[in-house]
C-alpha positions in Angstrom: -60.1 81.0 54.2 -61.1 77.6 52.9 -58.1 77.5 50.6 -55.7 78.6 53.3 -57.2 75.9 55.6 -56.8 73.2 53.0 -53.2 74.2 52.3 -52.4 74.2 56.1 -53.9 70.7 56.6 -52.1 69.4 53.5 -48.8 70.8 54.7 -49.4 69.3 58.2 -50.1 65.9 56.7 -47.0 65.9 54.6 -44.9 67.2 57.5 -46.2 64.2 59.5 -45.2 61.9 56.6 -41.7 63.4 56.6 -41.4 62.8 60.3 -42.6 59.2 59.9 -39.9 58.6 57.2 -37.2 60.2 59.4 -38.2 58.1 62.4 -38.5 54.9 60.4 -42.2 54.6 61.1 -43.7 55.2 57.6 -44.7 51.6 57.3 -48.4 52.2 56.5 -49.0 48.6 57.8 -52.6 48.3 56.8 -51.9 49.5 53.3 -49.1 47.0 53.1 -51.6 44.3 53.8 -53.9 45.5 51.0 -51.0 45.9 48.6 -49.4 42.5 49.2 -52.8 40.8 49.3 -53.7 42.3 45.9 -50.4 41.2 44.5 -50.9 37.7 45.9 -54.4 37.5 44.3 -52.9 38.5 40.9 -50.3 35.8 41.2 -52.6 33.1 42.6 -50.8 33.0 46.0 -52.3 32.6 49.5 -54.5 35.5 50.8 -55.5 34.2 54.2 -53.6 32.9 57.2 -50.4 34.7 56.1 -48.9 37.8 57.6 -48.2 40.6 55.2 -45.6 43.2 56.1 -45.8 42.9 59.9 -46.5 39.9 62.2 -50.1 41.1 62.8 -50.7 41.9 59.1 -53.3 39.3 58.2 -55.8 40.0 55.4 -59.3 39.9 56.8 -61.5 41.1 53.9 -63.3 39.5 51.0 -61.3 38.6 47.8 -63.2 41.4 46.0 -61.7 44.0 48.4 -58.3 43.3 46.8 -59.4 44.5 43.4 -59.2 48.3 43.8 -55.6 47.9 45.0 -54.4 45.9 42.0 -53.5 49.0 39.9 -51.2 50.1 42.7 -49.3 46.8 42.6 -47.8 47.9 39.3 -45.8 50.5 41.3 -43.0 49.7 43.7 -44.3 49.6 47.3 -42.6 52.9 48.3 -44.2 54.7 45.4 -47.6 53.1 45.8 -47.7 54.0 49.5 -47.0 57.7 48.7 -49.7 57.7 46.1 -52.1 56.2 48.6 -51.1 58.7 51.3 -51.8 61.6 48.9 -55.2 60.1 48.2 -55.9 59.8 51.9 -54.8 63.4 52.5 -57.0 64.7 49.7 -60.0 62.6 50.9 -59.5 63.9 54.5 -59.6 67.5 53.5 -62.5 67.0 51.1 -64.6 65.2 53.6 -64.0 67.6 56.4 -65.8 70.3 54.4 -68.3 67.9 52.9 -69.8 67.0 56.2 -69.6 70.4 57.8 -71.3 72.1 54.8 -74.1 69.6 54.9 -74.8 69.8 58.6 -74.6 73.7 58.5 -76.6 73.8 55.3 -74.3 76.6 54.2 -70.8 77.5 53.1 -68.3 80.0 54.6 -67.6 80.9 58.2 -70.1 78.7 60.0 -68.9 75.6 58.1 -65.3 76.7 58.7 -65.8 76.8 62.4 -67.4 73.3 62.4 -64.7 72.0 60.1 -61.9 73.3 62.4 -63.4 72.0 65.7 -64.4 68.6 64.2 -60.9 68.2 62.7 -59.3 68.9 66.1 -61.7 66.4 67.8 -60.8 63.7 65.2 -57.1 64.4 65.1 -56.0 61.2 66.9 -58.1 59.0 64.6 -57.1 60.8 61.4 -53.5 60.6 62.4 -53.8 56.8 62.9 -55.6 56.5 59.6 -52.7 58.2 57.9 -50.1 56.2 59.8 -51.7 52.8 59.0 -53.0 53.6 55.5 -56.4 52.1 56.2 -59.7 52.3 54.2 -62.0 53.5 57.1 -62.2 57.1 55.7 -63.1 55.9 52.2 -65.8 53.6 53.5 -67.3 56.4 55.6 -67.2 58.7 52.5 -69.0 56.0 50.5 -71.7 55.7 53.2 -72.1 59.4 53.2 -72.7 59.4 49.5 -75.3 56.5 50.0 -77.2 58.9 52.3 -77.0 61.7 49.7 -78.2 59.4 46.9 -81.1 58.3 49.1 -82.1 61.9 49.7 -82.0 62.4 45.9 -84.3 59.4 45.4 -81.5 57.5 43.6 -82.2 54.2 45.4 -80.7 52.0 42.8 -77.3 53.8 42.9 -77.5 53.9 46.7 -78.0 50.1 46.9 -75.1 49.4 44.5 -72.7 51.6 46.5 -73.9 50.2 49.9 -73.3 46.7 48.5 -69.7 47.6 47.6 -69.2 48.9 51.2 -70.4 45.6 52.6 -67.9 43.7 50.5 -65.2 45.6 52.5 -66.8 45.7 55.9 -69.8 43.5 56.7 -70.1 45.5 60.0 -72.4 47.9 58.2 -75.1 45.2 57.7 -76.7 47.1 60.6 -78.1 49.5 58.0 -79.9 46.9 56.0 -82.7 46.4 58.6 -83.0 50.2 58.7 -83.6 50.3 54.9 -86.2 47.6 55.2 -87.9 49.6 58.1 -87.9 52.6 55.7 -89.4 50.5 52.9 -86.4 51.0 50.7 -87.0 47.7 48.9 -85.1 48.6 45.8 -82.0 49.7 47.8 -82.1 46.5 49.8 -82.6 44.3 46.8 -79.8 45.9 44.8 -77.5 45.7 47.8 -78.0 42.0 48.1 -77.5 41.5 44.4 -74.3 43.6 44.4 -72.8 41.6 47.3 -73.6 38.4 45.5 -72.0 39.6 42.3 -69.0 40.9 44.2 -68.4 37.6 45.9 -68.4 35.6 42.7 -66.7 38.2 40.5 -63.1 37.1 41.3 -64.0 33.7 40.0 -63.6 35.2 36.5 -59.9 35.3 36.9 -59.3 32.7 39.6 -61.8 30.0 38.7 -64.9 28.9 40.6 -63.2 26.4 42.9 -60.4 28.7 43.9 -62.8 31.6 44.6 -65.0 29.4 46.7 -61.9 28.2 48.6 -60.9 31.8 49.3 -64.4 32.7 50.5 -64.3 29.8 52.9 -61.0 31.0 54.2 -62.4 34.5 54.6 -65.3 33.3 56.7 -62.8 31.4 59.0 -60.6 34.5 59.2 -63.5 36.6 60.3 -64.2 34.2 63.1 -60.6 34.0 64.2 -60.3 37.8 64.3 -63.2 38.3 66.6 -62.9 38.0 70.4 -65.5 37.2 73.0 -67.5 40.4 72.7 -68.3 40.6 76.5 -64.6 41.1 77.0 -64.1 43.6 74.1 -63.5 46.8 76.2 -65.1 49.5 74.0 -68.2 47.6 73.1 -71.4 48.1 75.1 -71.2 44.5 76.3 -67.6 44.9 77.5 -68.3 48.2 79.2 -71.4 46.9 81.1 -69.5 43.6 81.9 -66.6 45.5 83.4 -68.5 48.3 85.2 -71.4 46.3 86.7 -70.6 42.6 86.5 -67.0 42.3 87.4 -66.1 40.7 84.1 -68.4 37.8 85.0 -70.9 38.3 82.2 -71.2 35.6 79.6 -72.5 35.2 76.0 -76.1 35.7 77.3 -75.1 39.3 78.1 -74.5 40.0 74.4 -77.9 38.7 73.5 -79.6 40.8 76.2 -77.8 44.0 75.2 -78.3 43.5 71.5 -82.0 42.9 72.0 -82.3 46.0 74.2 -80.4 48.1 71.6 -82.6 46.8 68.8 -85.8 47.5 70.8 -84.7 51.0 71.8 -83.6 51.8 68.3 -87.0 50.6 66.9 -88.8 52.7 69.5 -86.7 55.7 68.7 -87.4 55.4 65.0 -91.2 55.0 65.7 -91.1 58.1 68.0 -89.2 60.1 65.4 -91.8 59.3 62.8 -94.5 60.4 65.3 -92.6 63.6 66.1 -92.5 64.5 62.4 -96.3 63.8 62.2 -96.0 60.6 60.3 -97.3 57.2 61.4 -94.9 55.4 59.0 -92.2 57.2 57.2 -89.9 56.2 54.4 -87.7 59.3 54.9 -84.0 58.6 55.5 -83.0 61.0 58.3 -79.5 62.2 59.0 -79.5 61.5 62.8 -81.0 58.0 62.4 -78.8 56.9 59.5 -75.5 58.2 61.0 -76.4 57.1 64.5 -76.5 53.5 63.2 -73.1 54.0 61.5 -71.6 55.7 64.6 -72.6 53.0 67.0 -71.1 50.1 65.0 -67.8 50.2 67.0 -69.8 49.9 70.2 -71.5 46.7 68.9 -68.7 44.8 67.2 -65.0 44.2 68.1 -63.0 46.8 66.0 -59.7 48.7 66.2 -59.7 52.1 67.8 -59.5 54.1 64.5 -62.9 52.8 63.5 -64.4 55.2 66.0 -64.0 57.9 63.3 -67.3 56.6 61.9 -69.0 58.9 64.5 -67.8 61.8 62.4 -71.1 63.1 60.9 -72.9 62.9 64.3 -69.9 64.7 65.8 -70.1 67.5 63.2 -73.9 67.9 63.9 -73.2 68.2 67.6 -70.4 70.7 67.1 -72.6 72.7 64.8 -75.3 72.8 67.4 -72.8 73.7 70.2 -71.6 76.7 68.2 -75.1 78.0 67.7 -76.5 80.1 70.6 -80.1 79.3 69.7 -79.8 75.6 70.4 -82.1 74.6 73.3 -79.9 71.8 74.4 -76.6 73.7 73.9 -75.3 73.3 77.5 -75.9 69.6 77.6 -74.3 69.1 74.1 -71.2 71.1 75.2 -70.9 69.2 78.4 -71.1 65.8 76.6 -68.5 66.9 74.0 -66.2 68.3 76.7 -66.3 65.0 78.6 -65.8 63.0 75.4 -62.9 65.1 74.1 -60.1 63.8 76.3 -60.5 60.0 75.8 -61.6 60.5 72.2 -59.0 63.0 70.9 -56.2 63.3 73.4 -55.4 59.6 74.0 -51.8 59.9 72.8 -49.2 58.5 75.1 -47.0 61.5 74.3 -49.7 63.8 75.8 -51.4 61.8 78.6 -48.8 59.1 79.2 -48.9 55.3 78.5 -51.1 54.5 81.5 -53.9 56.9 80.6 -53.6 56.1 76.9 -54.3 52.5 77.6 -57.1 53.4 80.0 -58.8 55.5 77.3 -58.3 52.8 74.6 -59.6 50.1 76.9 -63.1 51.5 77.5 -62.8 55.2 77.7 -63.1 55.5 73.9 -66.3 53.5 73.9 -67.9 55.7 76.6 -66.8 58.8 74.6 -68.3 57.5 71.5 -71.7 57.0 73.2 -71.5 60.6 74.6 -70.9 62.0 71.1 -73.8 60.0 69.7 -76.1 61.3 72.5 -74.9 64.9 71.8 -75.7 64.4 68.1 -79.2 63.1 68.9 -79.8 66.1 71.2 -78.6 68.4 68.4 -81.1 66.9 66.0 -84.1 67.3 68.2 -84.8 71.0 67.9 -82.2 72.8 65.9 -81.5 71.5 62.3 -84.2 69.8 60.4 -81.5 67.7 58.8 -83.9 65.4 56.9 -85.0 68.4 54.8 -81.5 69.5 53.7 -81.1 69.9 50.0 -78.7 67.6 48.1 -76.0 69.7 46.6 -73.8 68.8 43.7 
């Protein structure tokens, strides 16, 4: 069954690529940015403030983030894009099973059902990832491995891998206070060291002055890319501002909501430790760790495909919904059902342009919160996910 499913998904992905080529839409615009930026880095050209491929194709990442793409620049762009598409397809299939088998703590039919339902739920975001050729899936996979390494008491390796993720997406700094809360001092220290090394590493080929210049441009680019968060529609600030304040909320709203989220999260962590009979725990728990990853798009201004980061919490909720012994099953099913349309069916070809824009401009943020709540409910009394064994 697993082999047939993998073949079916692979064929579906390549059929989609064929359609993209036939319709002249196989641009993989985000991959084009990484490819051209890596080529520019090699040749000493400008990285920032210059559009690559399309008018909006500005490079917004650290100079280090170009390095993994340099080997692909030895291929013509068409060939490199196909190679990257194959890698994305393989990663997608692999990770669908990776997450499901962990949350089900088994292999076979239960994991297959969770894999199938989760894949359908995520189809819009996975299609967009394939269309754009982005790195969100690879970053989520890396963070998943950080979790597994921490379960296996491999704190040094976990810190090094987490540091690499931060060099691509500083958004995930949200996890650093969590590691400190859990007294993962080695992980936090190695993370900081890895980030520092990654920031200065390009200086070996570029020279110190040029590397520092690029880092300054990167900081400016990050600032230019962000919008006023109280008007970012899928963030908690934007949702509250629009629903309850008539778009009149200012920067203070952000501070208030961030403070509330931080306090509620700290309270939740403390209560979770108490629930497990521990006054102070260093255990990294599935629902805590992946809740913090899944809520990132509700706290920072991101593109819609970044909502795929709720994937592990979604798989946990789906797994609980399919299990008749779950005490909160009805509530979980209701939350997932309400979240499904704005999260998975927000294609203009299905719901029309009007509703697609409505879903992308706030509905997606609400759906993400519902999925996170469903995942937290699933963790309360069904799977003791913090006790799962690390496989492989």
